[in-house]
LUMPA-731191 format. One line per field, with one value per atom (N, C-alpha, C, O): z, x, y; atom name; residue number from 0. Coordinates in Angstrom, 2 decimals, always signed. Last residue first. Layout:
% LUMPA-731191
w = c(Z,...) $
u = c(X,...) $
v = c(Y,...) $
atome = c(CA,...) $
num = c(NUM,...) $
//
This chain:
% LUMPA-731191
w = c(-11.85,-11.68,-10.30,-9.89,-11.97,-11.13,-10.62,-9.52,-13.15,-11.85,-11.00,-9.83,-15.78,-14.89,-14.16,-13.73,-16.37,-16.13,-15.10,-14.09,-16.45,-15.63,-15.21,-14.06,-19.16,-17.57,-16.22,-15.40,-20.69,-20.55,-19.21,-18.16,-20.99,-20.32,-20.28,-19.41,-21.75,-20.13,-19.68,-18.60,-23.96,-23.33,-21.57,-20.84,-25.97,-25.67,-23.96,-23.01,-26.75,-25.78,-25.64,-25.34,-29.28,-28.97,-27.77,-27.66,-27.99,-29.37,-28.44,-27.36,-26.81,-28.06,-28.97,-30.20,-24.60,-24.32,-26.15,-26.72,-23.45,-24.68,-24.73,-24.87,-21.11,-22.01,-23.31,-24.34,-18.72,-19.75,-21.26,-22.28,-17.60,-16.76,-17.91,-18.00,-19.19,-19.39,-18.54,-18.98,-19.26,-19.87,-20.07,-21.05,-16.19,-16.82,-17.70,-17.65,-16.96,-15.97,-16.49,-17.67,-18.14,-19.25,-18.25,-18.59,-15.99,-17.48,-18.16,-18.94,-13.34,-14.85,-15.06,-14.70,-10.81,-11.19,-12.34,-12.46,-11.41,-11.26,-11.53,-12.66,-11.41,-12.96,-12.07,-12.59,-8.86,-10.09,-11.41,-12.15,-8.06,-7.47,-8.46,-9.02,-8.56,-9.16,-9.02,-9.70,-8.19,-9.45,-9.37,-10.42,-5.27,-6.01,-7.20,-7.29,-4.86,-4.76,-5.16,-5.28,-4.64,-3.93,-3.65,-2.73,-6.25,-4.75,-3.88,-2.71,-8.63,-7.31,-6.30,-5.32,-10.13,-10.50,-9.65,-9.69,-9.49,-8.82,-9.39,-8.98,-10.61,-9.52,-9.16,-8.65,-13.45,-13.22,-11.88,-11.48,-13.50,-13.46,-13.16,-12.71,-10.98,-13.07,-11.97,-10.79,-8.68,-8.72,-10.11,-10.43,-7.87,-8.66,-9.26,-9.89,-7.61,-6.47,-7.74,-7.98,-9.34,-9.61,-8.70,-9.17,-5.96,-8.14,-8.35,-7.82,-4.69,-5.26,-6.37,-7.49,-3.79,-4.20,-5.09,-5.77,-0.35,-2.26,-2.57,-1.99,+1.96,+1.85,-0.17,-0.95,+3.11,+2.35,+1.91,+1.57,+3.79,+4.75,+4.59,+5.35,+2.05,+2.61,+3.85,+4.79,-0.89,-0.64,+0.70,+1.14,-0.62,-0.27,-0.01,+0.83,-0.46,+0.25,+1.06,+2.24,-3.11,-2.30,-0.78,-0.15,-4.57,-5.02,-4.23,-4.85,-3.93,-3.16,-3.55,-2.93,-3.06,-3.63,-3.14,-2.06,-0.07,-1.03,-1.88,-1.47,+2.05,+1.39,-0.11,-0.79,+5.56,+4.40,+3.46,+3.79,+7.73,+6.93,+5.81,+5.41,+10.83,+9.29,+8.80,+9.12,+12.94,+12.97,+11.78,+11.72,+14.79,+14.96,+14.26,+14.44,+14.34,+15.26,+15.11,+15.57,+11.00,+11.87,+13.00,+13.55,+9.42,+9.55,+10.22,+10.61,+5.51,+7.09,+8.21,+8.42,+4.18,+3.60,+5.59,+6.45,+1.75,+3.06,+2.93,+2.10,-1.18,+0.11,+0.97,+1.43,-2.56,-1.26,-1.32,-1.42,-6.29,-4.98,-3.65,-4.03,-8.65,-8.24,-6.28,-5.51,-9.55,-10.20,-9.73,-10.56,-7.03,-7.32,-8.87,-8.93,-6.15,-4.59,-5.56,-5.10,-7.27,-7.28,-6.20,-5.48,-7.45,-9.18,-8.61,-9.08,-5.54,-5.71,-6.97,-7.23,-6.09,-4.67,-4.64,-4.14,-8.28,-8.43,-7.26,-7.10,-6.40,-7.83,-7.90,-7.77,-4.28,-4.28,-5.32,-5.16,-3.98,-4.98,-4.67,-4.85,-2.81,-3.66,-4.51,-5.70,+0.07,-0.62,-2.08,-2.29,-0.35,-0.09,-0.47,-1.08,+1.67,+0.31,-0.83,-2.05,+3.67,+3.08,+1.67,+0.99,+4.29,+4.90,+3.40,+2.50,+2.64,+4.19,+3.53,+2.39,+1.29,+1.45,+3.08,+4.27,+1.07,+2.15,+1.24,+0.12,-0.78,-0.97,+0.29,+0.65,-0.04,+0.11,-0.20,+0.26) $
u = c(-36.46,-38.54,-39.23,-40.32,-34.41,-34.38,-35.64,-36.00,-35.50,-35.24,-35.20,-35.55,-35.39,-36.57,-36.37,-36.81,-33.02,-33.50,-34.67,-34.96,-31.85,-31.42,-32.56,-32.96,-33.76,-33.53,-33.04,-33.74,-32.43,-33.39,-33.55,-33.06,-29.47,-29.41,-31.94,-32.39,-30.30,-28.98,-29.00,-28.74,-31.15,-31.74,-31.21,-31.57,-30.62,-30.55,-31.02,-31.16,-33.30,-32.10,-32.07,-33.00,-33.30,-33.34,-32.43,-31.26,-34.63,-33.77,-33.72,-34.06,-36.68,-37.20,-35.95,-35.97,-38.53,-37.33,-36.86,-36.73,-41.35,-41.03,-39.40,-39.23,-41.91,-41.42,-41.44,-41.58,-42.67,-43.49,-43.09,-43.78,-39.52,-41.32,-42.70,-43.25,-39.21,-38.22,-39.88,-40.84,-40.05,-40.13,-39.28,-39.03,-39.38,-40.55,-41.68,-42.84,-37.15,-37.03,-38.76,-38.78,-36.02,-36.78,-36.97,-36.97,-36.99,-38.40,-37.83,-38.64,-35.73,-35.14,-36.32,-36.69,-35.91,-36.54,-37.05,-38.03,-33.35,-35.18,-35.82,-36.31,-31.60,-32.26,-33.35,-34.46,-31.66,-31.38,-32.18,-33.06,-30.47,-32.20,-32.13,-33.23,-28.31,-29.09,-30.77,-31.79,-27.09,-26.65,-27.96,-28.53,-27.93,-27.18,-27.71,-28.93,-27.69,-29.06,-27.33,-26.25,-26.59,-26.27,-26.87,-26.71,-27.44,-28.51,-27.21,-27.19,-26.67,-25.72,-26.16,-25.45,-29.18,-28.73,-26.93,-26.24,-30.02,-30.74,-29.97,-30.32,-28.45,-28.07,-28.66,-27.87,-28.94,-27.25,-26.96,-26.17,-31.10,-30.93,-29.71,-29.48,-31.15,-30.86,-31.10,-31.18,-31.14,-32.23,-32.73,-33.78,-29.00,-30.21,-31.56,-32.53,-26.60,-27.34,-28.75,-28.85,-24.93,-24.30,-26.41,-27.11,-23.87,-24.38,-24.03,-23.26,-21.32,-21.96,-22.51,-22.01,-22.44,-21.61,-22.36,-23.39,-24.38,-23.67,-23.23,-23.32,-22.01,-22.88,-22.76,-22.00,-19.18,-20.65,-21.90,-22.74,-16.85,-18.27,-18.96,-19.12,-15.10,-15.22,-16.29,-16.07,-17.05,-16.56,-16.29,-17.05,-17.32,-18.72,-17.75,-17.86,-14.77,-14.87,-16.19,-16.48,-14.37,-13.21,-14.15,-14.20,-15.57,-16.58,-15.40,-15.17,-15.03,-16.44,-16.41,-17.08,-11.25,-12.73,-13.57,-13.41,-9.62,-9.82,-11.60,-12.59,-7.84,-8.35,-8.27,-7.34,-7.72,-6.85,-8.36,-9.50,-4.97,-6.25,-5.88,-4.89,-3.18,-3.83,-4.83,-5.24,-1.03,-2.98,-2.40,-1.18,+0.71,-0.17,-1.35,-2.08,+2.01,+1.12,+0.58,-0.56,+0.10,+0.51,+0.72,-0.27,-1.40,-1.59,-1.30,-1.86,-0.61,-0.15,-0.91,-1.44,-2.80,-2.04,-2.19,-3.07,-2.43,-3.19,-2.16,-1.34,-4.81,-3.72,-3.61,-4.44,-5.76,-6.28,-4.20,-3.12,-5.01,-4.40,-5.45,-6.02,-6.18,-4.89,-5.42,-6.02,-8.86,-7.93,-7.11,-7.19,-8.82,-10.06,-9.48,-10.06,-6.53,-7.62,-8.96,-10.00,-5.72,-4.39,-5.17,-4.60,-7.08,-6.98,-6.78,-7.59,-7.10,-8.65,-7.69,-7.78,-4.42,-4.91,-5.47,-5.19,-4.49,-3.77,-3.27,-2.07,-6.44,-6.31,-5.86,-6.21,-4.07,-6.13,-5.79,-5.07,-1.96,-1.41,-3.05,-3.26,-2.15,-1.35,-1.87,-2.15,-2.42,-2.87,-2.87,-3.94,+0.04,-1.13,-2.54,-3.50,+2.06,+1.99,+0.62,+0.64,+1.01,+1.12,+0.88,+0.31,+0.45,-0.48,-0.54,-1.39,+1.93,+2.82,+0.85,+0.39,+1.52,+1.75,+1.93,+2.00,+2.09,+1.73,+1.75,+2.20,+0.92,+1.60,+1.02,-0.15,+0.85,+0.20,+0.94,+2.06) $
v = c(-26.00,-24.74,-25.43,-25.04,-26.73,-25.70,-25.52,-25.10,-29.78,-28.91,-28.19,-28.31,-28.47,-29.05,-28.90,-27.83,-27.49,-26.94,-27.14,-26.49,-30.59,-29.23,-28.17,-27.99,-30.88,-31.95,-30.63,-30.04,-29.09,-28.93,-30.32,-29.90,-30.43,-28.73,-28.73,-27.99,-32.35,-31.72,-30.77,-30.24,-32.44,-32.19,-33.26,-34.19,-29.07,-30.68,-31.20,-30.43,-26.79,-27.16,-28.74,-29.48,-24.04,-25.83,-26.03,-25.67,-20.87,-21.81,-23.74,-24.23,-19.35,-19.52,-20.20,-20.22,-20.44,-20.47,-20.31,-21.39,-21.06,-20.37,-19.60,-18.39,-22.25,-23.19,-22.28,-22.94,-20.68,-21.37,-21.84,-21.79,-20.91,-21.44,-22.39,-23.48,-19.57,-20.24,-21.20,-21.83,-16.19,-17.32,-19.45,-20.15,-16.61,-16.79,-17.03,-17.44,-15.54,-17.06,-16.62,-16.26,-13.79,-14.98,-15.78,-16.96,-11.22,-11.83,-12.90,-13.41,-11.97,-11.76,-12.49,-13.60,-13.71,-12.50,-11.56,-10.82,-15.51,-16.05,-14.68,-14.58,-13.77,-14.81,-15.25,-15.12,-13.06,-11.77,-12.59,-12.15,-14.65,-13.85,-13.39,-13.49,-15.00,-16.23,-15.32,-15.39,-13.26,-13.94,-14.74,-15.02,-11.79,-12.72,-12.94,-12.80,-8.39,-9.58,-10.12,-9.55,-5.67,-7.02,-8.38,-9.18,-3.86,-4.19,-5.42,-5.78,-2.93,-3.69,-3.87,-4.07,-3.21,-4.46,-4.94,-5.96,-1.02,-1.62,-3.47,-4.58,+0.99,+1.17,-0.62,-1.41,+0.69,-0.17,-0.54,-1.40,+1.19,+0.34,-0.22,-1.34,+4.39,+3.85,+1.92,+1.57,+5.73,+4.75,+4.04,+3.49,+7.61,+8.34,+7.44,+7.84,+7.00,+6.82,+8.03,+9.24,+5.00,+6.81,+7.71,+8.62,+3.23,+3.32,+4.97,+5.78,+1.09,+2.20,+2.65,+2.60,-2.07,-1.44,+0.14,+0.27,-2.47,-2.63,-1.86,-0.78,-3.79,-3.51,-3.64,-4.21,-5.35,-6.20,-5.99,-6.83,-4.73,-3.87,-5.67,-6.63,-5.48,-4.95,-5.10,-5.86,-3.66,-5.96,-6.16,-7.03,-2.33,-2.23,-3.83,-4.72,-1.30,-0.63,-1.20,-1.05,-1.62,-2.26,-2.48,-3.53,+0.65,-1.14,-1.68,-2.72,+2.44,+2.92,+0.90,+0.07,+2.48,+2.89,+2.38,+1.81,+3.98,+2.60,+3.08,+3.68,+5.76,+5.57,+4.20,+3.76,+6.16,+4.82,+5.05,+4.74,+8.05,+7.48,+6.15,+5.54,+7.95,+8.14,+7.01,+5.90,+8.95,+9.16,+8.44,+8.31,+8.98,+8.21,+7.47,+6.49,+11.93,+11.64,+10.16,+10.28,+12.15,+12.60,+12.53,+13.03,+11.89,+12.40,+12.82,+13.85,+9.53,+10.58,+10.74,+9.64,+7.64,+8.59,+9.09,+9.06,+4.52,+4.82,+6.89,+7.29,+3.82,+4.61,+4.94,+5.72,+0.07,+1.86,+2.32,+1.73,+0.21,-0.20,+0.36,+1.39,+0.26,-0.40,-0.52,-1.27,+2.67,+1.62,+0.66,-0.25,+3.76,+3.58,+2.51,+1.43,+4.42,+3.54,+3.33,+2.86,+5.95,+4.99,+4.14,+3.31,+8.59,+7.86,+6.85,+6.06,+9.15,+8.73,+7.92,+6.72,+9.77,+9.39,+8.59,+7.50,+13.15,+10.69,+10.14,+9.95,+13.76,+13.44,+12.11,+10.94,+15.18,+14.46,+13.38,+12.39,+16.43,+14.93,+14.46,+13.26,+18.37,+18.75,+17.50,+17.66,+16.82,+17.42,+18.26,+18.84,+15.12,+14.40,+15.32,+14.85,+16.31,+15.36,+15.10,+14.94,+16.66,+17.29,+17.82,+18.66,+13.86,+14.61,+15.74,+15.81,+11.01,+12.85,+13.52,+13.46,+8.08,+9.94,+10.99,+11.31,+4.87,+5.53,+7.02,+6.74,+2.01,+3.62,+4.10,+3.91,-1.08,+0.10,+1.00,+0.76) $
atome = c(N,CA,C,O,N,CA,C,O,N,CA,C,O,N,CA,C,O,N,CA,C,O,N,CA,C,O,N,CA,C,O,N,CA,C,O,N,CA,C,O,N,CA,C,O,N,CA,C,O,N,CA,C,O,N,CA,C,O,N,CA,C,O,N,CA,C,O,N,CA,C,O,N,CA,C,O,N,CA,C,O,N,CA,C,O,N,CA,C,O,N,CA,C,O,N,CA,C,O,N,CA,C,O,N,CA,C,O,N,CA,C,O,N,CA,C,O,N,CA,C,O,N,CA,C,O,N,CA,C,O,N,CA,C,O,N,CA,C,O,N,CA,C,O,N,CA,C,O,N,CA,C,O,N,CA,C,O,N,CA,C,O,N,CA,C,O,N,CA,C,O,N,CA,C,O,N,CA,C,O,N,CA,C,O,N,CA,C,O,N,CA,C,O,N,CA,C,O,N,CA,C,O,N,CA,C,O,N,CA,C,O,N,CA,C,O,N,CA,C,O,N,CA,C,O,N,CA,C,O,N,CA,C,O,N,CA,C,O,N,CA,C,O,N,CA,C,O,N,CA,C,O,N,CA,C,O,N,CA,C,O,N,CA,C,O,N,CA,C,O,N,CA,C,O,N,CA,C,O,N,CA,C,O,N,CA,C,O,N,CA,C,O,N,CA,C,O,N,CA,C,O,N,CA,C,O,N,CA,C,O,N,CA,C,O,N,CA,C,O,N,CA,C,O,N,CA,C,O,N,CA,C,O,N,CA,C,O,N,CA,C,O,N,CA,C,O,N,CA,C,O,N,CA,C,O,N,CA,C,O,N,CA,C,O,N,CA,C,O,N,CA,C,O,N,CA,C,O,N,CA,C,O,N,CA,C,O,N,CA,C,O,N,CA,C,O,N,CA,C,O,N,CA,C,O,N,CA,C,O,N,CA,C,O,N,CA,C,O,N,CA,C,O,N,CA,C,O,N,CA,C,O,N,CA,C,O,N,CA,C,O,N,CA,C,O,N,CA,C,O,N,CA,C,O,N,CA,C,O,N,CA,C,O,N,CA,C,O) $
num = c(103,103,103,103,102,102,102,102,101,101,101,101,100,100,100,100,99,99,99,99,98,98,98,98,97,97,97,97,96,96,96,96,95,95,95,95,94,94,94,94,93,93,93,93,92,92,92,92,91,91,91,91,90,90,90,90,89,89,89,89,88,88,88,88,87,87,87,87,86,86,86,86,85,85,85,85,84,84,84,84,83,83,83,83,82,82,82,82,81,81,81,81,80,80,80,80,79,79,79,79,78,78,78,78,77,77,77,77,76,76,76,76,75,75,75,75,74,74,74,74,73,73,73,73,72,72,72,72,71,71,71,71,70,70,70,70,69,69,69,69,68,68,68,68,67,67,67,67,66,66,66,66,65,65,65,65,64,64,64,64,63,63,63,63,62,62,62,62,61,61,61,61,60,60,60,60,59,59,59,59,58,58,58,58,57,57,57,57,56,56,56,56,55,55,55,55,54,54,54,54,53,53,53,53,52,52,52,52,51,51,51,51,50,50,50,50,49,49,49,49,48,48,48,48,47,47,47,47,46,46,46,46,45,45,45,45,44,44,44,44,43,43,43,43,42,42,42,42,41,41,41,41,40,40,40,40,39,39,39,39,38,38,38,38,37,37,37,37,36,36,36,36,35,35,35,35,34,34,34,34,33,33,33,33,32,32,32,32,31,31,31,31,30,30,30,30,29,29,29,29,28,28,28,28,27,27,27,27,26,26,26,26,25,25,25,25,24,24,24,24,23,23,23,23,22,22,22,22,21,21,21,21,20,20,20,20,19,19,19,19,18,18,18,18,17,17,17,17,16,16,16,16,15,15,15,15,14,14,14,14,13,13,13,13,12,12,12,12,11,11,11,11,10,10,10,10,9,9,9,9,8,8,8,8,7,7,7,7,6,6,6,6,5,5,5,5,4,4,4,4,3,3,3,3,2,2,2,2,1,1,1,1,0,0,0,0) $
//
């Protein structure tokens, strides 16, 4: 983890944030044993179990970042109803068909 002194960090804030988002957390030392760590929102969410940050406007992107599992997402998707109703537009082999029937 890269460490920065507060005096340097003040001039390099944009660089520190970019490094945290694209590479790894960045430590900023305030002095007297005090420091802070700058991490990306995604890394913070991973560590805390919170939903990753979206743009906060309730968009579809935010909804898909709600922390729901892929299975929950797929079960609630429009495709799930089509699969249950047998309206799938492609041909399935026997193995895939049996797997889908077991999951339903």
